[in-house]
N, C-alpha and C positions, 0 to 999 in steps of 0.2 A: 647799627650794631646790634647783634643778637647775643644774649647772654643766657647760658643754662645754669640755673642755681641748683646745686646738689645739697642733700641733707637738709632740705627746707623744713622748718618747723612752723606749725600754725601760729605760734606766738610772734614770730618775727616777720611773717609775710606782710601783715598790714603796714609795718614800718617801711619796708622796701617799696610797697605799692604806693605809699604816700609820697615818697621821694621820687621814684622813677616815673610816676604817672604824669608828672609835669614836663617830661622830656620824651616826646613821642619818637624821637630819632633813635632811642634806645629801647629795644624790645626785650622782655624778660620772660622766661619760661621756668616754672618751679617744679623740681622733682623731689619727692620725698626720699628717694634712694640716695645712699651715700655713693660718692665717686670711688670706684675701684676698677680693677681689671675686668670685671664682669659687666659693669654698667657704663664704661667709658663711651660705648657706642651711642648712648643717649645724646652725646654732644655733637652728633653729626648735624651739620648745617648751621652750627653756632660759631660765632667769632671768638667767644670767650666763655670760660666757665668760672663760676663763683663757688668757692668751697669754704668749709669750716674746719675746725681743729682736728676732727677725727676722720676726715676724708683721706683716702690713700692717693697720693700724688707722687708715686715712685717713678723710676725710669721706664718701666713697662707702660704705665698709664700715660706718661708724658709722650712716649713714642706713639701710642694710640691717638692721643689728642692731636699731635702734629700731623699724622696721616689724615685725620678728619678735617684739617684746616684750622684748628683752634690756635690762635696766636697770643692769647692772654689768659693768665690765671689770676683771678681776683680773690684774694683772701679776705674774708670778712672777720678777721681776727688779727691779733698782733703777732703771734708766733708763726713761724714758717718751717719748723723742724720736720713737718710731714711732707715737704716738697723737696724733691731731688733737684737742687739748683744747678748741678753740673749737667744733668740731662736737659733741663729747661734751656740752659745756655746753648747746648749743642744743637737744639732744635729751634733756636731763635724765638723762644716763647717768653714774653714779658711776664714778670711776676710782681704784683703790687699787693700791699697789705693795708690794714687799718692800724697804725702804730699806737694810737692812744685814743680810745673811745671814751672811757671814763675811769681814770686811775682811782678816783675816790670810791667808785662802786666796789672795786675789788678790795681796796684797803678797808672799807667799812665792813665788808663781809668777813675779812680776816679778823677784825676786832670782834665781830659777832661770834665767830668760832672761839676766840680766846675767852670771851666773857661767858659763853654758854658752858664751856668746859670748866672754867674756874669757879663759876657760881652754881653750876649744875641746874640751870633753869629748865632744861629739857626734862630732867627727872622730876623736878618740882611740879611742872605742868601736869605730868601724868599722875602724880600722887594726889594733887588737889582735885582732879577730875573724879577720883575715887574716894573723895572725902577723907583723905589721909593727909593730915597737917603735921605729921612728925618731922622734925628737922634732923634727926639722926641720919647720917650718911650724906648730908647736903653741905657739909662744911667747905667753904671756899677760901679764896685768898684774894688780896688786893692786887690790882695792877700797879697801883701807886708804889713807887720805891723799888719795883722789880727791874732787873736788867733784861732788856729785850734785844736779842741779836737779829739783825736784818741782813740776810745774804742776798745781795743784789739791790742796788738803790737807784733804780730808774724812776720813772714817773709814779709807779705804784708804790715803790718803796718810800719815796719822798712823801707821798700822801699819807702813808702809814706812820711815818715819823712825826708828822704834824699832829695826827690824832693822839699818838702815844705820849707826845710831849704834854698834851692837855691832861692826860691821866697822871702825869708826874713820874713817868717811867724813866729809867736811865737807858739810853739807846746806844748800842754798838752797831757799827755798819762795816761790812766787808764788801768792798766793790773797788776794783782798780781805777774806776773813773770818778769815784766820789770826791766831792770838794767839801771843805770845811763848812759846817752848818750846826744846827742844834742837835748834834750827835757826836759820838767819838768814833773816828775811823781806826780800824784795827785789822789784824790778819785773821785768817780763818781759824787757826788753832786757838787763838786767844778768845775769839768769839764763842767757839764751841765750849771751851772750859769755863767761861765766866757767865754765860747766859742762863737765866731762869726760863726764858721763853725764846724759841728760835723760829723765825718766819722766813720762808723761802720766796724770793722774788727775782730769780735770775732766769735767763733763757736756757733752753735745753740744747746742748751741743756735745761734741765729743769730750770736752773738758768738764762738763757738769753732769754728765750721765752718771747716775748712782753716786752723786756727790755725798749724800748721806748714806753711809754704809756701816758695817760693823766697826771699822776703825774710828769713824766719826762718832758713833755712839759711845765708844769707850772713853772718849775725851769729854763727854758731856757730864753735867751734874746729875746725881741720882734724882729721879722724879721730874726731869725737865719736861716742858711742854714744847711740842713741835707742831708747826702749822705749815701746810703747803697749799697755796692757792695758785701756784704757777704752772708747773708741768709735772705729771705723775712720775716720770722716769728719773727725776732728780733724786727720788728715794729708792733705795733697794727694799722692796716690800718684805722680803724674807728677813732682812736685817731688822726691820721695824717690828716684826713679830717676835724675834728673839729679844729685842730691847723691851718690849711690852711684857714678855714672860718673866724677865729678870727684874722688872720694875725700874730699870734704868730710865725708861720712857714712861713718865707718869700720866701724860695727856697727849693725845694725837688728834689733830683736826685736819681733815683732808677735804678739799673741794675738787681734787684731781686724783687720778689713779693710773698706775703704770699701764694697765691693760683696759683702760676705760672705753676704748672704741667699741668693744663688744658689749658694753653695759649701759653707758650713760646716754641720755637723751631719748631713751625708749622705756616703755612700760613692760617690765618683766614679771609683774606680780602674779601671773598665772603660770609661771615657768619655774623649773628647778634650776637654781644657780649652779653652773658648771665650773665656776672659777673658785677653786678651793682656797687660794691665797686670799682673795677678797672676803670669802665667807669667814675665814679665820680672823682676819683683821676686824670685821664688824662684830665679831663675837665678844670682843673685849669691851667691858662696860665703860672704860675711859677713852674710847675711840668715838669720834663724831665725824660722820661722812655726809657731805652734801654733793649733789650730782652735777658739778661744774656749773654752779649758778652764781659764782662771784660777780660775773659781769652783768647779771640779769636784772637791770633796772631800766625804767622807761628812758632815762637820759642816755644810758649807754647804747641801747638799741637804736635810738634816734641818731646818735653820732655815728654808729656803725653804718647805718643805711646812707646817711649823707656823705660820709667819706668814701664809701664804695661807689656811690654815684659820681663823686668828683673824680675818682680814679678812672672810671669808665669813660667819663667825658674827656679827660685828658688824653686817653688812648684814642678815642674816636676823633678828636679834633687835632691830633698830632702835636699836642702841647708838651712842654717839659713835664716829666712825671715826678710829682711831689713825693709819692710814697713808694717809689720803686725799690724792690728788693734786688731785682736782676733785670 
């Protein structure tokens, strides 16, 4: 079995090499290029492609892959909103994913965003480096006793609940599949109106696209904190800017962004940013953005590599597919 890896980063390649090198029946070729309509031809001669969150796997790309003889799409991530599943089914292409690499990694990063915003440690760090020990402007607040609303309570959401329970927060959960636990299950409107902090952990689909919009912000408390470590398009970015300008949104922590495929995972430090919406977002002093690094731990990358190998082996050996999306 030959696999073409797209959007390969230097930091992840050693983890995959460590896993795949023990299985010579599976050959791997790494491409730095993202998969899209212009680069799909690189998959010629391969049985499968391995893609990440910002690769383009639309109907046109899938048709190209099918013509090249590619029969499998291996996602080295949990989300699959970037794959046209209808087109994949029409071309009899299997789609597999890594459903849970390290829920704790994303949950811990989520709390890191919360604490950084609430205690302003990023600002304190810069001050102290300039011998400025003035505390004015650094006043924070406790997570203890705050109401935190979690929208989507899968494995990452549950991991976040456990951490926040340790802080003594009161947790509200909105998820149709949630079962009773150390949190209160409620509807979306109640969560929006009651929460001091809101964290998004739901998949991106036609029902959740721009879930947080002007109407949602109107229901929130003044000065609410919003955290998104899930998918960028859950938020309407323009609505976020309006909420920041009116101070309805007091803190915004993002590890994902609606148009991140043009920005994230690359060094643009010598370029002029052409994304006016992103530039406006990061201009607010109460906004903290990280470049989709919530998953980025040694444990998570090891699990991603091992599960991707397992998925490839099951395809190669004709076994039942554990992590099949389609």
